C-alpha positions as CSV (number, residue, x, y, z in Angstrom):
1,X,-0.3,-6.8,17.3
2,X,0.6,-6.5,13.6
3,X,3.1,-3.9,12.4
4,X,3.3,-2.7,8.8
5,X,5.3,-0.2,6.8
6,X,4.2,2.2,4.1
7,X,6.7,3.5,1.7
8,X,6.3,7.2,1.0
9,X,8.0,8.7,-2.1
10,X,8.0,12.3,-3.2
11,X,5.2,12.5,-5.7
12,X,2.9,10.0,-3.9
13,X,-0.9,10.4,-3.8
14,X,-1.3,11.7,-0.3
15,X,-4.9,10.4,0.2
16,X,-3.9,6.9,-0.8
17,X,-1.0,6.9,1.7
18,X,-2.4,8.9,4.6
19,X,-5.8,7.1,4.5
20,X,-4.0,3.8,5.1
21,X,-2.0,5.4,8.0
22,X,-5.1,6.9,9.6
23,X,-7.2,3.8,9.5
24,X,-4.4,1.5,10.7
25,X,-3.8,3.7,13.7
26,X,-7.5,3.8,14.5
27,X,-7.7,0.0,14.7
28,X,-4.4,-0.4,16.6
29,X,-2.2,-1.7,13.8
30,X,1.2,-0.2,14.1
31,X,2.2,1.5,10.9
32,X,5.5,3.1,10.1
33,X,5.6,5.8,7.4
34,X,8.9,5.2,5.6
35,X,10.4,7.9,3.4
36,X,12.4,6.4,0.6
37,X,14.7,9.5,0.4
38,X,17.4,10.5,2.9
39,X,15.0,12.9,4.6
40,X,11.8,12.3,6.5
41,X,10.0,15.2,4.8
42,X,7.8,13.9,1.8
43,X,6.0,16.1,-0.7
44,X,3.1,14.6,-2.5
45,X,2.0,14.9,-6.1
46,X,-0.4,17.7,-5.0
47,X,2.3,19.6,-3.1
48,X,1.2,18.5,0.4
49,X,4.2,18.1,2.6
50,X,4.3,15.8,5.6
51,X,6.8,14.0,7.9
52,X,7.4,10.3,7.6
53,X,8.2,8.4,10.8
54,X,11.6,7.2,9.5
55,X,13.9,7.0,6.5
56,X,14.3,3.7,4.7
57,X,17.7,3.1,6.1
58,X,16.4,3.3,9.7
59,X,13.7,0.6,9.5
60,X,13.9,-3.0,10.8
61,X,12.1,-4.7,7.9
62,X,12.2,-8.1,9.6
63,X,9.9,-6.7,12.3
64,X,7.2,-5.8,9.8
65,X,4.3,-8.0,8.9
66,X,3.5,-6.2,5.7
67,X,4.3,-3.3,3.3
68,X,2.1,-0.9,1.5
69,X,2.8,1.2,-1.6
70,X,0.6,4.2,-2.3
71,X,0.3,5.3,-5.9
72,X,0.5,8.8,-7.5
73,X,2.9,10.2,-10.1
74,X,5.8,10.5,-10.0
75,X,5.6,8.7,-6.7
76,X,5.0,5.3,-8.2
77,X,8.0,5.7,-10.6
78,X,10.1,6.7,-7.6
79,X,9.0,3.6,-5.7
80,X,9.8,1.3,-8.7
81,X,13.2,2.8,-9.1
82,X,14.2,2.4,-5.5
83,X,16.3,-0.7,-4.7
84,X,15.1,-0.9,-1.0
85,X,11.5,-0.8,-2.1
86,X,11.8,-3.4,-4.8
87,X,13.9,-5.7,-2.6
88,X,11.3,-5.5,0.3
89,X,8.4,-6.1,-2.1
90,X,10.1,-9.3,-3.5
91,X,11.1,-10.5,0.0
92,X,7.8,-9.9,1.6
93,X,5.8,-11.5,-1.2
94,X,8.1,-14.6,-1.1
95,X,7.8,-14.8,2.6
96,X,4.0,-14.7,2.5
97,X,3.9,-11.3,4.2
98,X,1.3,-8.7,3.2
99,X,2.2,-6.7,0.1
100,X,-0.5,-4.1,-0.7
101,X,-0.5,-1.5,-3.5
102,X,-3.0,1.0,-4.8
103,X,-3.5,3.1,-8.0
104,X,-0.4,2.9,-10.2
105,X,1.7,1.2,-7.5
106,X,0.6,-2.3,-8.4
107,X,2.8,-1.8,-11.5
108,X,5.8,-2.0,-9.1
109,X,4.5,-5.5,-8.0
110,X,4.2,-6.5,-11.7
111,X,7.7,-5.1,-12.4
112,X,9.1,-7.3,-9.6
113,X,7.3,-10.4,-10.8
114,X,5.2,-10.9,-7.7
115,X,1.9,-10.9,-9.5
116,X,2.5,-13.9,-11.7
117,X,-0.5,-16.2,-11.5
118,X,-2.4,-13.7,-9.2
119,X,-5.5,-11.7,-9.5
120,X,-5.0,-7.9,-9.2
121,X,-6.4,-4.5,-10.1
122,X,-4.9,-1.0,-10.6
123,X,-5.6,2.5,-11.9
124,X,-7.1,2.5,-15.4
125,X,-4.3,2.6,-18.0
126,X,-1.8,0.5,-15.9
127,X,-3.4,-2.9,-16.6
128,X,-0.6,-4.0,-19.0
129,X,2.0,-3.3,-16.2
130,X,0.5,-6.1,-14.0
131,X,2.8,-8.6,-15.6
132,X,1.6,-12.1,-15.2
133,X,-1.6,-11.2,-13.3
134,X,-5.3,-11.6,-14.2
135,X,-6.6,-8.1,-14.1
136,X,-10.0,-7.6,-12.5
137,X,-12.1,-4.4,-12.7
138,X,-12.9,-4.3,-9.0
139,X,-12.2,-1.6,-6.4
140,X,-10.1,-3.9,-4.3
141,X,-8.6,-7.4,-5.1
142,X,-7.1,-9.6,-2.5
143,X,-5.3,-12.8,-3.6
144,X,-3.5,-14.5,-0.8
145,X,-1.1,-12.0,0.7
146,X,-1.4,-9.5,-2.1
147,X,-3.9,-6.7,-2.0
148,X,-4.3,-4.2,-4.9
149,X,-6.7,-1.4,-5.4
150,X,-7.7,1.1,-8.2
151,X,-7.1,4.6,-6.9
152,X,-7.8,7.5,-4.6
153,X,-11.6,6.8,-4.6
154,X,-11.0,3.3,-3.3
155,X,-8.5,4.3,-0.6
156,X,-10.9,3.6,2.3
157,X,-12.0,0.2,0.9
158,X,-8.3,-0.7,0.3
159,X,-7.5,0.3,3.9
160,X,-10.4,-1.8,5.2
161,X,-9.2,-4.8,3.3
162,X,-5.8,-4.5,5.0
163,X,-7.7,-4.3,8.4
164,X,-9.6,-7.4,7.4
165,X,-6.4,-9.2,6.4
166,X,-4.9,-8.7,9.9
167,X,-7.9,-8.4,12.2
168,X,-11.0,-9.8,10.4
169,X,-14.5,-8.5,9.6
170,X,-15.5,-7.6,13.1
171,X,-12.7,-5.0,13.3
172,X,-13.7,-3.7,9.9
173,X,-17.3,-3.3,11.1
174,X,-16.2,-1.5,14.2
175,X,-13.9,1.0,12.5
176,X,-16.6,1.6,9.8
177,X,-19.0,2.7,12.6
178,X,-16.4,5.2,13.9
179,X,-15.8,6.5,10.4
180,X,-19.5,6.7,9.6
181,X,-18.7,4.6,6.6
182,X,-21.3,2.3,5.1
183,X,-19.9,-0.8,3.4
184,X,-23.2,-1.3,1.5
């Protein structure tokens, strides 16, 4: 079974992060919530506090098949300034592992040069930060091992595309039934 990590920074958009965690766990994809600070406690941009599974220094990144970056402000800025996050993004992209980012977080992928020649999307106003990418105004864009999405309102679709990446459309259809979510 696949195992992915999701970087959680203070100031993240909690719905974008926790929706991914919830849906991955529902389908049996192991997901590790990784705090980028020295403590497991993370406080979102809307002052929701939750506990990550591990801090960034306690994770075996080689054991992960993908990494996810939720957006939010100043969470995205915190992700982009963190050396572990930027290193993992570059390494995973180069290795062909899943790299997924939503809302403002695709700007981190642009900053790290992993979007060159790729198609991508992001939250309105961040298009110029997708350095080297062809920007598409779509809820979710998948180009090879890179998945990007627009924001909180697309968090379920973003999560479902991650499920599709690892498990295929049948798993997406099954989880949608349980979520009472209509893909039409």
